[in-house]
N, C-alpha and C positions, 0 to 999 in steps of 0.2 A: 079451820077453813078447813075445802072437802079437798082430800087428794087430788082431785081435776083440775079444781084453780089451781092447785100450786104446780100443776105438768103445764097448763097451759099457762104461765108467766115464764116459766124455764123455759117452754119454745120460742114465746118470743126473745128473751134476752141468746140463744141459741143461733138466732136467726139473723141477726145486729152482726154477732161475731161472721160468720158467714160467708156476709158480704165484703167485710171487711178483710178478711182475707184471701177472698178472691179480687177485691180490689188491689192488693198488694204484690198477689203472684202477677195480676195483669202487669202490674209497673217494671218487675224485675225483669219479667221476660220480653216487657218492651227497651231494657235497659239495655241485657242479652243481645238485642235485636239490633240495636241503634249503635250499642258496641259490634258486632261483627261488621254495618255494611263499614261503619269508620274504619275496621280493622279492613276493611278489603280494598277499601280506598287509597290507606296510606301504604299498602302492598304493591300497589296499582302503579300509584309515586315516585316509592321505591324504586322499584322495579325497573317504573320508565327513569325516570332519574341515571340506575344503573348502566342499562344502557347507551345512555346518551351520552355519560361518562365514560365509557366501556370503548364509546364507539371514538370517539374522539382521544383519547388517549392511542388507540389503536391506528388512528389514520395520521397523529404527529407521529409516533413511533416510523408508518413507513418512510414521513420527507426526514426523517432518521439514513434510514434503508436507503433511499434515494441518494441520497448527497454523500453519503460515505461508499456509495458502490460503482459512483462516478469520478469519484477521485480516480478511478485507476484506468490508469493508460490502453487495457484492454477492454472495456466497456465502450460497447458503442455506442454511447452519449455521455463519453468523455467531457469533462467540463471542456481539458483541454482543447477541445476543434473547436466550443467555441469560443469561449476565450484563452487566447495563446501567453503566458508564460504566467497563468495563475497557479495550478497546480504549483507547489517549487518541487525541484529538484532538487537532490543531494547537492549541499555545496550553494542552492542558492536559497535562502529562508526567506517566505513572504512576510511582504512585510504587515508588522501590528496594525496598520493604520487601513490597509484595502480591503474590504470586504467583499462579499459576491452573494444574492441572493437567486434561489430558484423559486421563482412563484408560480400558482397553481392555479390560476383565479375562474371558476363556474361560466359559465356561458351569459354573456354580456357584464363579465364582472371582472372594475377594476381592478389590484391588488399590489399597493402601493405601499413598503414595506418604513419608505423615509419619512413621509406622509403623518407628523404625528395627530392631525385630526383624523384621522383614518379607523374605523375600524380594526385595520389587520397592522395597526403600527408595531414598530418594532420599540415599543420601549425599553427592553431589556437593557439594551446595548448599551444605553447612558447609564446605566445603574452599574454597569462594567467598568465598559470603559471609563473614566470620569473628568482623565484628561479632556478629552478632547468632545468625547458625545457623535453622535451620528450626524451629528449636522460638519463638525471638521474630519471624517471619516473617509476614505477613499473607496465611494461607490462603484463599483463598476455597473456596465451595462447590464439589466439584469436578462436570467436565463430562463428558459422556457422548460415549465415539470414534461417527463416524457408520459402523457396522462393528458387528452384520451385517447386511450387504445384501440381499433377496432368499435368504436363510439360507447364503449366503458368507462366511462368519469374519472372511474379509481377514486383510492382515495381521498379522504378534503379536508386535506393540511393546507396552508393556507402562501409558507413561504419559508425556505430554510436558507438558514443565513450559515456562509462561511466564511470560517476566519483563524487569524493567530490568534492565539493564547498568552496572557504574560502574568502572572502572578498576581497582579489585582486584578483582572477580570476572576482570576478563579478567590481571589482573596486565600490566596496560600501561597506562604513562606516556604517557596521552596528552600533556599539556604539557611536558612536560622538567622538570617541577618538582620528583620523582626522589621524588615520594609518591602511592600508592597511594590514591587514594581510594575509601574505599568510600560516601559520601553521596547526593554527587550524580552524577544520571544521566548516561548520554554519551547527545547529538547524534549527527549526523553531516549537515555542510552541504556534503557534495559533493565538498567536498578529503581531508576525511578526521573522524575521530571531533575532539570536542571538548568541554571538560564550561562553556562561556558558555549554549548554548539556543540555537545558531547551529543554524538546518537544522533536519530530521526527529528525534523520540528513537530509538535505537536499541533493540532487543531482542533478550535472548535466545531460542531454540527449544532445548528439551534435549530428547532423547527417547531410553530407556530400552525394548530389546526382548529377549526371552529366550524361546528356544523350549525346549517339550515336550523336547528331542536334548540340551540345556545348552546350547547359546550363547547366549552375549549380545557384547550392541552394545549402546555410550554413545555419540549421538553428539549433535554440537547445532551449533547453529547463530547468528550473529551477522545480524538481518534490519532492515532504514531501511524506512519508506514510501514510496513514489514519487508524485509526485503532476504535473498539470501545472506548478506554478510560473511561474502568466505575472500577470508586470505589467501594473500598470496606474499611467498616468503622468498619470491626474487620474480624476475622481469619474467627472466623464462622457466617455467616449471616441467620438468618427463617424471609423468611414470611408468615405473619397470617395476620390475621381479626378478629373483634370482634366477638367471637362466636364459631369463629375453629380457638380455641387457637394453638400456633404450641407446639412440644413436643420434645425436649431431654432426652437422653438416657447414659455416660456414662460407660466408667468401672467401673471404680472405682479402678482403677490396679495402680501399681505403675511408667509401663513405656508409659502411655495414659494421653497427654496431651492438651490441648487446647490454645495456648501461639499467644499472638498478639504485642511481641515483633518483631519487624522489625528482619529476620535475610539475614543469605548468599549474599555473591556478583557471580557475577554471568556476568564476565565478566569485561567489566571498568562497572560495572552501584555498586554502591558500597548501603546497609542498610542506611537509616535513620535511625535518632534516637526518634524517636516521636514513639508512641508503638501506637496500635490500641486498640480495646475491644476482650478478646480474642472470645463470644460470643455476637451478636448482635442482637436483635431482632423489631420489626416495627408496635407494640403500648403495651398498657400497660400491660393488661392483659393479655399475654405473658408468661412476666415472673413467673409464678405459673407451666406454664409445664416444667418449664429447671432448671433438675438438676443438680447443679453444681461441685459435691465433691470428691475426697479433694478439700478444698478453692485455695490450694495451685500449683495448677494442671491446673488454668485455669488466666494466669498471662495476662498481661497486660492494658489497663489504667484505673487508677484505683482499680487495684487491689492488693492484699497481703494475704502474708500467711491464713487470717483467710476468707479474704471477695473476693471472687471469682471475677475476671471482666468478669460485669455481665450486659449490658445496653440496656433500646431504644436508635436507631440509629436510628431512622423513621425522626429525621430531615437532616441526615448525609446522604440518602439517594438519588439517583440524582432519578431528577423527573419519571424517567423512570420505578422506579423499585416500583412506590408509588402505583401504578395502574392496575389492566389486561391488557385494551388496553395499555399499558406504554411497561412492559414486555415479552406480546406475541409481539411488535412490535421487539425487542429489539431479541428475539429469533428465529424469523421469517428472519432478518436478518446476522446471527448467525448460520443457515440452511442454507442461499444462498450465503454466503458464506464462505464455509467449503471447508477446500481441502478434508474431507474424509463421506461420508454418509451411513451408517449404520441401517440397519432394522433386527431386525428376518428374517430367513430364516423356514416357515414352513420345519416340524412338529413341530421347536423348538418356542416356545414361545418369547427368550431370547437371544441375539447378544454373543454371548461366548469372550471371556476376548482373547480369539486367532485370533479376528479379529481384531482389533488393528493393525495398521500400524507396520511393524518395522525399518516401514524408519523413524521415527521421534529419533533424537537427539536432542544437545541442540545448535545447529548448525541449525538445521529445527526441531523446532519447528511445534508443527500442528495447526488446527484446525476438531474437530474431531465430528459431529454432530449423538448421537442418539437417533433413532425415537422409543424408545421405552424401553423395558426394557436392561441394559447392565449384565453380570453375571462376574463380576473378581471372582469367586472364580478358583483359584489352578494358576489364571493368577499372575509367578511372575516379572513382568517384571515392566520397568518405562517405565512414559505417559512423556511427554515435551506437552507444548501451556496448549489447551485450551480441554475444554470436556467439552459438555451441553448432559444432557440422561434427557429426558422426557418421560421415565417412570423408574422404581424401579432400583436403583443404591446396588449392590450387591458388595458390597468389600470386596477386602484380603487383610486384613492387613500390608503381603510376598508386596504388589506390591503397589510401589512409583510413584508419579504423582508432581510431581515441576508445576506451574504455575495453572492454573484456571479450578474445574470443578462446575457446574453452573444444579444441579441437578432441574431440571423447569418444569414443567407439571402435573405427577403425587405427584413428592414434594417428594419420598423415598428415604430413603439411609440406608440401613440396613445390617450390619457386625456382624460376630457369630464368628467368628473364632481367632484361637490365632496369630498373627505373628508379628514382629517385623523393619517395616516401615512408611513410613507416607504421608501424603499432607504439601508440600513444594508451597505456596500460597497464595490461598483464594478460602470458598465457600460459594458457597450459594445456602438452599435451597425453595422451593414457590411453594403450588399447584394450582392451573390455571385451575382443573378440577372441580373441585368442582361445583354441582347442573349441573341442566340442563332448561338453559344456564346456565353458569358460572355468576354471579351476586359478588362478594368477593370471594377472596382469603381463601385456604382451608388449614388446617390441616396442616401443611409440619412436618415433622418430620425427624430428624433422634438420628437411635439406634445404640450402638455398646458395643456388650456386649460377647464378647470372652474371654475366661480364660489368666494371666500372661503369658505372653506377649500379650497382647492385644490390640500391633503399637503404635506410638507413635504419633499417632496424629496428629494435624494439626497444622502446623508452621504459620505463617505472614508472605510472603518479597513479599515488594513492586518490587524487580526487577522481580522477578521470573513471575508477573506478568504483566510487563514491554512483560517480554519475551514472552508469552503466549499470547497477544493479536495484532498476525501479521496485515494486510494491507489490509483491504478490497480494496482497490484503490490505485493509488498513483496523488492526488493533483496538478496540475498543478497549480504551483508561477509565474511565468514569462515566457513572451517565445519574442523571437526577431527572428529576421534575420540580418545576421550577412555578410556583402561586402567580396564576392570571389577576387574581384581586389587591 
């Protein structure tokens, strides 16, 4: 066979192989193209799901933060303004059966967490409180969310639930007794949760978010209030320094006394059996400036009918009360977190008692900071909470204060009128402005000299001290996401 014939046959064979290679290459390119299209679609779907999931997460988180923030009395949308007695005060716990919802419906939408057939039903409550379920709880009237604001609908959470928390709800045995108690509220004492009513009550804040796109998230905080937690070693504490001795002058009348024995039940808080001193001072030389007579009117630790209960309590004072910087830090903290701040309005040189808020009550104690002098002359009201005066406090013994009175700054307390009321809780006086600049405590002064009856003086009460120290924030103890499927 000739060479030309062989070449022709080989050419036909090669042209068939080329066709196969071309088809295979085309198929490979098609597969790669399809894979790219599918990958792009998957990436888009994943990105969309992530956006939906993340948006729902942050919407629920916004609900948690609104609920936590509205537990504070200084919040303009404080829940206590809408539902009286809901936010627990020290000594008066929130009942474990009580539930409050903050609802956030969209336009023309109904949000009813207690309706088991609703798309926004609170199904989580029944898994936590198995002893009575939501149908057996005391559900308070719904509180509306702060949204919308200025036409902005805000985060798309649907509701926030606030309630007391128990071992059963958390599935947590806090006292190692191997039983999840569902009846007693949990408290936080600074170290851990307990069932002994020690510290401040822990609350549960739960939020459900449901987006129009279908994203759903359920988040939960356990929170507890953070307070100043100021200890008082005496019914009246006067802080001075060497060379700047404190001064105490009482009226010496039958009605007046300074009593360090713990008194007064407030809510579920009962007074303790351990007394404090009637009058405490901060350095040894201060004793010379304190006239406590007759002795039997100054009751408390180590006191008797012949020996007044007066002692150096410097070792019992917290570190924050032992230095100018420390006590000034406490003062600034109080001012920053006060419910009401008052200053004299010219031409007046002092704040009149009539300027004190009338909204104070046993269930709504307030922190009031007076930047300057406060004159309670002819103010015959009742105050509840913590009163800070940076100037001179002119007291009318026909006024009552239940809680804490701090006269820190000028450190001057004056009373010259008769009256028949008292201060229940504790008082502390310190002069922090003597010197330029101040380098030590100045001569703090207490003078009550009105005729008989000149008021019933100062009565120590640990329960009123607890009531007076309102939260500066609500600390988050735990955070979790709860599956919704």
